[in-house]
C-alpha atoms as a printed R data frame, in Angstrom:
    type eleno elety resid chain resno       x       y       z
1   ATOM     1    CA   MET     A     1   4.679 -18.669  -5.632
2   ATOM     2    CA   ALA     A     2   4.984 -14.925  -5.049
3   ATOM     3    CA   THR     A     3   4.819 -13.288  -1.645
4   ATOM     4    CA   ILE     A     4   2.562 -10.301  -1.120
5   ATOM     5    CA   THR     A     5   3.476  -7.530   1.326
6   ATOM     6    CA   ALA     A     6   1.114  -4.724   2.301
7   ATOM     7    CA   PHE     A     7   3.102  -1.518   2.927
8   ATOM     8    CA   GLN     A     8   0.746   0.894   4.656
9   ATOM     9    CA   SER     A     9   0.726   4.075   6.690
10  ATOM    10    CA   ILE     A    10  -1.918   4.045   9.393
11  ATOM    11    CA   THR     A    11  -2.943   6.070  12.407
12  ATOM    12    CA   THR     A    12  -2.815   4.531  15.862
13  ATOM    13    CA   ASP     A    13  -6.541   3.810  15.542
14  ATOM    14    CA   GLY     A    14  -5.991   2.040  12.192
15  ATOM    15    CA   VAL     A    15  -7.142   4.704   9.706
16  ATOM    16    CA   MET     A    16  -5.350   4.542   6.363
17  ATOM    17    CA   GLN     A    17  -7.553   6.902   4.338
18  ATOM    18    CA   GLY     A    18  -6.173  10.132   2.888
19  ATOM    19    CA   LEU     A    19  -2.629  10.071   4.234
20  ATOM    20    CA   GLY     A    20  -0.922  12.368   1.757
21  ATOM    21    CA   ARG     A    21  -3.066  15.322   0.724
22  ATOM    22    CA   PRO     A    22  -6.209  17.094   1.931
23  ATOM    23    CA   ASP     A    23  -7.949  16.236  -1.366
24  ATOM    24    CA   GLU     A    24  -6.566  12.701  -1.699
25  ATOM    25    CA   ASP     A    25  -9.644  10.753  -0.567
26  ATOM    26    CA   ASP     A    26 -12.715  12.450   0.870
27  ATOM    27    CA   ARG     A    27 -15.076   9.503   0.385
28  ATOM    28    CA   GLY     A    28 -17.643   9.162   3.149
29  ATOM    29    CA   GLY     A    29 -17.189  12.818   4.128
30  ATOM    30    CA   PHE     A    30 -13.624  12.237   5.368
31  ATOM    31    CA   VAL     A    31 -12.220  15.602   6.532
32  ATOM    32    CA   HIS     A    32  -8.783  14.596   7.828
33  ATOM    33    CA   GLY     A    33  -6.988  14.253   4.486
34  ATOM    34    CA   GLY     A    34  -3.258  14.880   4.646
35  ATOM    35    CA   TRP     A    35  -2.931  13.594   8.211
36  ATOM    36    CA   GLY     A    36   0.477  12.050   7.456
37  ATOM    37    CA   GLN     A    37   2.169  15.337   6.624
38  ATOM    38    CA   GLY     A    38   4.972  16.365   8.958
39  ATOM    39    CA   TYR     A    39   5.887  12.851  10.108
40  ATOM    40    CA   GLN     A    40   8.638  12.077   7.604
41  ATOM    41    CA   ASP     A    41  12.197  12.151   8.838
42  ATOM    42    CA   GLU     A    42  15.563  10.708   7.828
43  ATOM    43    CA   VAL     A    43  14.729   7.376   9.495
44  ATOM    44    CA   SER     A    44  11.465   6.869   7.591
45  ATOM    45    CA   MET     A    45  12.975   8.076   4.326
46  ATOM    46    CA   SER     A    46  15.925   5.694   4.735
47  ATOM    47    CA   PHE     A    47  13.539   2.812   5.437
48  ATOM    48    CA   ALA     A    48  11.460   3.663   2.346
49  ATOM    49    CA   ALA     A    49  14.614   3.908   0.203
50  ATOM    50    CA   GLU     A    50  15.707   0.494   1.472
51  ATOM    51    CA   GLY     A    51  12.402  -1.010   0.380
52  ATOM    52    CA   MET     A    52  12.415   0.772  -2.976
53  ATOM    53    CA   SER     A    53  15.870  -0.636  -3.761
54  ATOM    54    CA   GLU     A    54  14.647  -4.236  -3.500
55  ATOM    55    CA   GLU     A    55  13.497  -6.139  -6.562
56  ATOM    56    CA   GLY     A    56   9.812  -6.770  -6.961
57  ATOM    57    CA   ALA     A    57   6.551  -5.601  -8.438
58  ATOM    58    CA   PHE     A    58   3.765  -3.380  -7.181
59  ATOM    59    CA   LEU     A    59   0.167  -4.486  -6.795
60  ATOM    60    CA   PHE     A    60  -2.446  -1.722  -6.863
61  ATOM    61    CA   GLY     A    61  -6.158  -1.255  -6.888
62  ATOM    62    CA   ARG     A    62  -7.170   0.841  -9.909
63  ATOM    63    CA   ARG     A    63  -8.037   3.987  -7.939
64  ATOM    64    CA   THR     A    64  -4.723   4.014  -6.031
65  ATOM    65    CA   TYR     A    65  -2.759   3.271  -9.209
66  ATOM    66    CA   GLU     A    66  -4.270   6.268 -10.993
67  ATOM    67    CA   ASP     A    67  -3.906   8.614  -8.019
68  ATOM    68    CA   LEU     A    68  -0.436   7.589  -6.844
69  ATOM    69    CA   LEU     A    69   1.242   7.434 -10.230
70  ATOM    70    CA   GLY     A    70  -0.671  10.469 -11.450
71  ATOM    71    CA   PHE     A    71   0.657  12.467  -8.508
72  ATOM    72    CA   TRP     A    72   4.264  11.246  -8.427
73  ATOM    73    CA   THR     A    73   4.813  11.469 -12.182
74  ATOM    74    CA   THR     A    74   3.669  15.092 -12.337
75  ATOM    75    CA   THR     A    75   5.664  16.572  -9.449
76  ATOM    76    CA   SER     A    76   7.972  19.339 -10.616
77  ATOM    77    CA   GLU     A    77  11.068  18.054  -8.821
78  ATOM    78    CA   PRO     A    78  12.790  14.831  -9.904
79  ATOM    79    CA   ASN     A    79  12.554  12.119  -7.258
80  ATOM    80    CA   PRO     A    80  13.694   8.501  -7.013
81  ATOM    81    CA   PHE     A    81  10.248   7.366  -5.858
82  ATOM    82    CA   ALA     A    82   8.665   8.304  -9.190
83  ATOM    83    CA   ASP     A    83  11.519   6.656 -11.090
84  ATOM    84    CA   VAL     A    84  11.015   3.355  -9.232
85  ATOM    85    CA   LEU     A    85   7.245   3.496  -9.688
86  ATOM    86    CA   VAL     A    86   7.515   4.036 -13.430
87  ATOM    87    CA   ARG     A    87  10.315   1.518 -13.987
88  ATOM    88    CA   SER     A    88   8.844  -1.318 -11.884
89  ATOM    89    CA   THR     A    89   6.286  -3.875 -12.939
90  ATOM    90    CA   LYS     A    90   2.824  -2.836 -11.801
91  ATOM    91    CA   TYR     A    91  -0.162  -5.158 -11.533
92  ATOM    92    CA   VAL     A    92  -3.444  -3.259 -11.394
93  ATOM    93    CA   VAL     A    93  -6.547  -4.987 -10.069
94  ATOM    94    CA   SER     A    94  -9.808  -3.825 -11.607
95  ATOM    95    CA   ARG     A    95 -13.292  -5.257 -11.849
96  ATOM    96    CA   THR     A    96 -13.484  -4.392 -15.537
97  ATOM    97    CA   ALA     A    97 -11.395  -5.786 -18.385
98  ATOM    98    CA   ASP     A    98 -11.386  -2.520 -20.356
99  ATOM    99    CA   THR     A    99  -9.553  -0.460 -17.702
100 ATOM   100    CA   TYR     A   100  -7.013   1.843 -19.338
101 ATOM   101    CA   LEU     A   101  -3.520   1.759 -17.797
102 ATOM   102    CA   ALA     A   102  -1.669   4.975 -18.558
103 ATOM   103    CA   PHE     A   103   1.791   4.205 -17.196
104 ATOM   104    CA   PRO     A   104   4.550   1.942 -18.584
105 ATOM   105    CA   ASN     A   105   5.148  -1.579 -17.271
106 ATOM   106    CA   SER     A   106   1.529  -1.869 -16.111
107 ATOM   107    CA   HIS     A   107  -0.474  -5.080 -16.402
108 ATOM   108    CA   LEU     A   108  -4.208  -5.394 -15.855
109 ATOM   109    CA   VAL     A   109  -5.489  -8.065 -13.466
110 ATOM   110    CA   ALA     A   110  -9.205  -8.011 -14.233
111 ATOM   111    CA   GLY     A   111 -12.120  -9.619 -12.447
112 ATOM   112    CA   ASP     A   112 -12.853 -10.519  -8.860
113 ATOM   113    CA   ALA     A   113  -9.888  -9.271  -6.803
114 ATOM   114    CA   VAL     A   114  -9.439 -12.377  -4.671
115 ATOM   115    CA   ASP     A   115  -9.631 -14.848  -7.575
116 ATOM   116    CA   ALA     A   116  -7.491 -12.695  -9.864
117 ATOM   117    CA   VAL     A   117  -4.753 -12.083  -7.286
118 ATOM   118    CA   ARG     A   118  -4.770 -15.711  -6.131
119 ATOM   119    CA   GLY     A   119  -4.072 -16.744  -9.734
120 ATOM   120    CA   LEU     A   120  -1.390 -14.080 -10.143
121 ATOM   121    CA   LYS     A   121   0.285 -15.135  -6.902
122 ATOM   122    CA   GLU     A   122   0.347 -18.788  -7.992
123 ATOM   123    CA   ARG     A   123   1.842 -18.154 -11.434
124 ATOM   124    CA   THR     A   124   4.526 -15.584 -10.547
125 ATOM   125    CA   ILE     A   125   7.561 -15.675  -8.297
126 ATOM   126    CA   GLU     A   126   8.411 -11.968  -8.129
127 ATOM   127    CA   PRO     A   127   7.483 -10.511  -4.716
128 ATOM   128    CA   MET     A   128   4.682  -7.940  -4.840
129 ATOM   129    CA   THR     A   129   4.083  -4.921  -2.615
130 ATOM   130    CA   ILE     A   130   0.690  -3.287  -2.172
131 ATOM   131    CA   MET     A   131   0.767   0.430  -1.421
132 ATOM   132    CA   GLY     A   132  -2.460   2.100  -0.379
133 ATOM   133    CA   SER     A   133  -5.336   0.248  -2.057
134 ATOM   134    CA   GLY     A   134  -7.254  -0.282   1.184
135 ATOM   135    CA   GLU     A   135 -10.205  -2.064  -0.403
136 ATOM   136    CA   LEU     A   136  -7.828  -4.490  -2.109
137 ATOM   137    CA   VAL     A   137  -5.867  -5.086   1.113
138 ATOM   138    CA   ARG     A   138  -9.034  -5.821   3.087
139 ATOM   139    CA   SER     A   139 -10.213  -8.318   0.444
140 ATOM   140    CA   LEU     A   140  -6.859 -10.080   0.220
141 ATOM   141    CA   HIS     A   141  -6.423 -10.069   4.001
142 ATOM   142    CA   ALA     A   142  -9.809 -11.749   4.484
143 ATOM   143    CA   ALA     A   143  -8.775 -14.390   1.911
144 ATOM   144    CA   SER     A   144  -5.389 -15.009   3.625
145 ATOM   145    CA   LEU     A   145  -3.436 -13.908   0.542
146 ATOM   146    CA   ILE     A   146  -1.164 -11.370   2.257
147 ATOM   147    CA   ASP     A   147   2.091 -12.735   3.662
148 ATOM   148    CA   GLU     A   148   3.633  -9.678   5.328
149 ATOM   149    CA   TYR     A   149   2.632  -6.259   6.626
150 ATOM   150    CA   LEU     A   150   4.962  -3.265   6.757
151 ATOM   151    CA   LEU     A   151   3.051  -0.745   8.839
152 ATOM   152    CA   GLN     A   152   4.078   2.831   9.513
153 ATOM   153    CA   ILE     A   153   2.017   3.512  12.626
154 ATOM   154    CA   HIS     A   154   1.612   7.254  13.171
155 ATOM   155    CA   PRO     A   155   1.107   8.752  16.649
156 ATOM   156    CA   ILE     A   156  -2.272  10.237  15.858
157 ATOM   157    CA   VAL     A   157  -5.867   9.190  16.536
158 ATOM   158    CA   LEU     A   158  -8.455  10.464  14.058
159 ATOM   159    CA   GLY     A   159 -11.588   8.739  15.305
160 ATOM   160    CA   SER     A   160 -13.050   8.467  11.800
161 ATOM   161    CA   GLY     A   161 -12.049   7.297   8.365
162 ATOM   162    CA   THR     A   162 -11.528   4.038   6.546
163 ATOM   163    CA   ARG     A   163  -9.493   1.600   8.559
164 ATOM   164    CA   LEU     A   164  -6.941  -0.788   7.116
165 ATOM   165    CA   PHE     A   165  -8.530  -3.937   8.497
166 ATOM   166    CA   GLY     A   166 -12.181  -4.844   8.188
167 ATOM   167    CA   PRO     A   167 -14.093  -7.920   9.295
168 ATOM   168    CA   ALA     A   168 -12.048 -11.081   8.827
169 ATOM   169    CA   ASP     A   169 -10.910 -14.166  10.670
170 ATOM   170    CA   ARG     A   170  -8.195 -13.863  13.285
171 ATOM   171    CA   VAL     A   171  -4.655 -13.608  11.907
172 ATOM   172    CA   ASP     A   172  -1.579 -13.991  14.096
173 ATOM   173    CA   LEU     A   173   1.413 -11.893  13.150
174 ATOM   174    CA   GLU     A   174   5.062 -12.225  14.096
175 ATOM   175    CA   LEU     A   175   7.044  -9.025  14.546
176 ATOM   176    CA   VAL     A   176  10.357  -9.421  12.700
177 ATOM   177    CA   ARG     A   177  11.568  -5.824  12.823
178 ATOM   178    CA   SER     A   178  10.593  -2.530  14.371
179 ATOM   179    CA   VAL     A   179  12.083   0.891  13.795
180 ATOM   180    CA   PRO     A   180  11.101   4.017  15.753
181 ATOM   181    CA   THR     A   181  11.440   7.343  13.970
182 ATOM   182    CA   THR     A   182  12.268  10.737  15.440
183 ATOM   183    CA   THR     A   183   8.669  11.894  14.850
184 ATOM   184    CA   GLY     A   184   7.076   9.087  16.872
185 ATOM   185    CA   VAL     A   185   6.149   6.858  13.936
186 ATOM   186    CA   ILE     A   186   6.771   3.176  14.584
187 ATOM   187    CA   ILE     A   187   7.663   1.146  11.506
188 ATOM   188    CA   ALA     A   188   6.632  -2.441  12.208
189 ATOM   189    CA   HIS     A   189   7.365  -5.382   9.922
190 ATOM   190    CA   TYR     A   190   5.098  -8.354  10.557
191 ATOM   191    CA   VAL     A   191   5.015 -11.791   8.936
192 ATOM   192    CA   VAL     A   192   1.735 -13.693   8.910
193 ATOM   193    CA   ARG     A   193   1.949 -16.892  10.962
194 ATOM   194    CA   ARG     A   194   0.514 -19.770   8.932
């Protein structure tokens, strides 16, 4: 059975919406897009490179898949992040079976997210990492399908925006690693206690 890890950047008050660019996600009138800019340093980049060098697949919601790969595959400068994204196996969760997947090594997981991912998790052994895809994370979290959380907790409070966690039963986490960065971001690796 595969393990699923949610790798997320959040604010101290739990907002995960619109980290990268001002126009990334303005749903609900969100005006703080791009809040994560200026927090990268050598520590966070080294941590990300460590994770990208590990074997495994990515698990995306359709909207994040299209946005993330669309952005990273069209940047003018070559970067290892885009290479890993393109080369790796990508599972894309969508409610509709006719969703077009534009990037190589992409596999559609159609239907209800919880049922579809539960089946995928049971029939594969390759670890999967979810990046972004907040709606997917909240659904899988509520169904106890996520095994680990890698959270980059930024020292900023926005007061509005979509938060990573929604209503769900209590989940106890065990901290297995924490790494402070020079910009005040705390990288926390938690394992779900079963």
